[in-house]
C-alpha positions in Angstrom: 0.0 0.0 0.0 2.9 2.3 0.7 4.2 1.8 -2.8 0.8 2.4 -4.3 0.4 5.6 -2.3 3.8 6.8 -3.5 3.0 6.1 -7.1 -0.4 7.8 -6.9 1.2 10.9 -5.5 4.4 11.2 -7.6 4.4 9.0 -10.7 2.7 11.3 -13.1 4.9 14.3 -12.3 8.2 12.3 -12.2 7.5 10.5 -15.4 6.8 13.8 -17.1 10.1 15.2 -15.8 12.1 12.2 -16.8 10.5 12.3 -20.3 11.5 15.9 -20.6 15.1 15.1 -19.5 15.5 12.3 -22.0 14.1 14.4 -24.8 16.6 17.1 -24.0 19.4 14.5 -23.9 18.4 13.1 -27.3 18.3 16.6 -28.7 21.8 17.6 -27.5 24.2 17.9 -30.4 26.4 14.8 -30.7 24.1 12.6 -28.6 24.5 8.8 -29.3 22.2 7.2 -31.8 21.0 4.8 -29.1 20.6 5.1 -25.3 22.3 2.5 -23.2 21.2 3.6 -19.7 22.3 2.4 -16.3 20.0 3.9 -13.7 21.3 3.8 -10.1 18.4 3.9 -7.6 15.8 3.2 -10.3 13.0 2.3 -7.9 9.9 1.3 -9.7 11.4 2.4 -13.0 9.8 5.8 -13.4 12.8 7.2 -15.3 12.6 4.1 -17.7 9.0 5.0 -18.5 10.1 8.6 -19.2 12.8 7.4 -21.5 10.4 5.0 -23.2 7.9 7.9 -23.8 10.7 10.2 -25.1 11.8 7.5 -27.6 8.3 7.1 -28.8 7.7 10.9 -29.0 10.8 11.3 -31.1 9.7 8.6 -33.5 12.8 6.5 -32.8 12.7 2.7 -33.1 12.2 0.7 -29.9 15.7 -0.9 -30.2 17.1 2.6 -29.6 16.5 2.1 -25.9 18.7 -0.3 -23.7 18.0 0.1 -20.0 19.4 -1.4 -16.8 18.2 -0.3 -13.4 19.4 -1.2 -10.0 17.8 -0.7 -6.6 18.0 -2.4 -3.2 14.1 -2.5 -3.1 12.3 -4.8 -5.4 9.2 -2.8 -6.3 5.9 -4.7 -6.9 4.9 -2.2 -9.6 7.5 -2.4 -12.4 7.2 -3.4 -16.0 9.5 -3.8 -19.0 6.9 -2.6 -21.4 7.7 -5.7 -23.5 11.2 -4.4 -24.1 13.7 -7.3 -23.9 16.5 -4.8 -23.6 15.2 -3.9 -20.1 17.0 -5.3 -17.1 16.6 -4.9 -13.4 19.1 -5.7 -10.7 17.7 -6.1 -7.2 21.0 -5.3 -5.5 22.8 -2.7 -3.4 25.0 -1.0 -5.9 27.6 -0.1 -3.3 28.2 -3.8 -2.6 29.3 -4.5 -6.2 32.8 -4.5 -7.4 31.9 -2.8 -10.7 28.8 -1.9 -12.7 27.5 -4.9 -14.7 27.4 -3.1 -18.0 30.6 -1.7 -19.5 28.8 -0.4 -22.6 26.9 2.3 -20.7 26.6 5.7 -22.4 24.1 7.2 -20.0 24.9 6.8 -16.2 21.8 8.2 -14.5 20.8 9.0 -11.0 17.0 9.5 -11.0 16.9 10.5 -7.3 19.0 13.1 -5.4 22.6 11.9 -5.1 22.6 13.6 -1.7 20.5 10.7 -0.4 23.6 8.5 -0.3 25.4 8.6 3.1 29.0 9.7 2.9 30.1 6.1 3.4 27.8 4.7 0.8 28.8 7.4 -1.7 32.5 6.6 -1.2 31.8 3.0 -2.0 29.8 4.0 -5.0 32.7 6.0 -6.3 34.9 2.9 -6.0 32.3 0.8 -7.9 32.3 3.4 -10.8 36.1 3.6 -10.7 36.4 -0.2 -11.1 34.1 -0.2 -14.1 35.9 -0.7 -17.5 33.7 1.7 -19.6 33.9 1.0 -23.3 31.7 3.6 -24.9 33.0 6.5 -26.9 31.0 8.9 -24.7 29.4 8.7 -21.2 26.6 11.1 -20.2 26.7 11.4 -16.4 23.3 12.6 -15.5 21.4 13.3 -12.3 18.0 14.5 -11.3 18.7 17.2 -8.7 16.5 18.8 -6.1 16.3 22.6 -6.0 16.7 22.5 -2.2 19.9 20.4 -2.6 21.3 21.8 -5.8 24.8 22.5 -4.6 25.2 19.2 -2.8 23.8 17.2 -5.7 26.0 19.0 -8.2 29.1 18.6 -6.0 28.6 14.8 -5.9 27.9 14.7 -9.6 31.2 16.4 -10.2 32.9 13.9 -7.8 31.7 11.1 -10.0 32.9 12.8 -13.2 36.3 13.4 -11.5 36.7 9.8 -10.7 36.2 8.9 -14.4 38.6 11.6 -15.5 41.3 10.2 -13.2 41.4 7.2 -15.5 42.8 9.5 -18.2 40.7 7.9 -20.9 37.9 10.6 -21.1 37.7 14.3 -21.2 34.8 16.7 -20.5 32.9 17.6 -23.7 30.0 19.6 -22.3 28.0 20.5 -19.2 24.3 21.0 -19.5 21.4 21.6 -17.1 17.6 22.0 -17.3 18.2 25.7 -16.5 19.9 26.0 -20.0 16.6 24.8 -21.5 14.4 27.1 -19.4 12.1 24.2 -18.6 8.8 25.2 -17.2 6.8 23.1 -14.8 3.9 21.2 -16.5 0.5 20.9 -14.9 -0.6 17.4 -13.8 -4.3 16.6 -13.8 -5.7 14.3 -11.1 -9.3 13.1 -10.8 -10.8 15.2 -8.1 -11.8 12.3 -5.9 -8.3 10.9 -5.9 -6.8 14.3 -5.1 -9.1 14.8 -2.2 -8.6 11.3 -0.9 -4.8 11.5 -0.9 -4.9 15.1 0.5 -7.0 14.0 3.5 -5.9 10.4 4.0 -5.4 10.9 7.7 -9.2 11.5 8.1 -9.7 7.8 7.2 -7.7 6.6 10.2 -10.2 5.8 13.0 -7.4 5.9 15.7 -6.5 9.4 14.6 -10.1 10.6 14.6 -10.6 9.2 18.1 -7.4 10.8 19.4 -5.7 7.6 20.3 -3.1 7.5 17.6 0.4 6.7 18.9 2.2 8.0 15.8 0.8 11.4 15.1 4.0 12.6 13.5 3.8 9.8 11.0 0.1 10.4 10.5 0.9 14.0 9.6 2.8 12.9 6.6 -0.2 11.0 5.2 -1.9 14.2 4.1 0.7 15.1 1.5 -1.0 16.2 -1.6 -0.2 14.7 -5.0 2.3 16.6 -7.1 0.4 18.7 -9.6 3.3 20.2 -11.5 6.8 19.1 -12.5 8.9 22.0 -11.0 10.3 20.0 -8.0 13.3 18.5 -9.7 15.9 19.6 -12.2 18.5 17.6 -14.2 22.1 18.0 -15.0 24.2 16.3 -17.6 28.0 16.3 -17.9 29.2 14.6 -21.1 32.5 12.8 -21.3 34.1 11.7 -24.5 37.0 9.3 -25.0 40.2 11.0 -25.8 41.0 10.7 -29.6 37.2 10.0 -30.2 34.5 12.6 -30.9 
């Protein structure tokens, strides 16, 4: 039920944002002819649905999209959309020696990188450093929160720096949603669903009777669904292999 609640509140807005991100990535000059994405912290795959929608919207063939996602939580609600190039790893990425796909050309963090603890982020850096990337270019991308913009960008730069230390790649470009002047889109919810989610606490009998032991937790139940896509931004730093593009 917690997963259902999360998706009801956030899925429409996040999918729209991820779709806009992948459209912008495809439109960037010099972008690869196909996307081979590795998504760290992919959750239920909302960024995959955004990528899938972007591919369709651009009129590109379905085999343009190769996607691998990894998350420590195995969500109940996840689908490949009948794409056999979709893979999901139910693992803690920080416990791997290296990423399982060396052909990645899009390394994506769909959630705020700041959510990693310092220890976990240090281990993640080691995992990335141990990966023998083979692509001519790597787009290191992150969805960043406006409230954590500096911290998220600082960690994104740390990931890029660990790749540059290999002396195989060089920075080609640095791009953010601010460059695109992306405006928040309005999300339409059926009124009865919006009211239900916005007043969910009222359905708790214990809360109504004043005998609830977890009032602080109950307060979070009344979060309204996201009705626009202005919460997150994205950032892309493109690396190209030396002597390549």
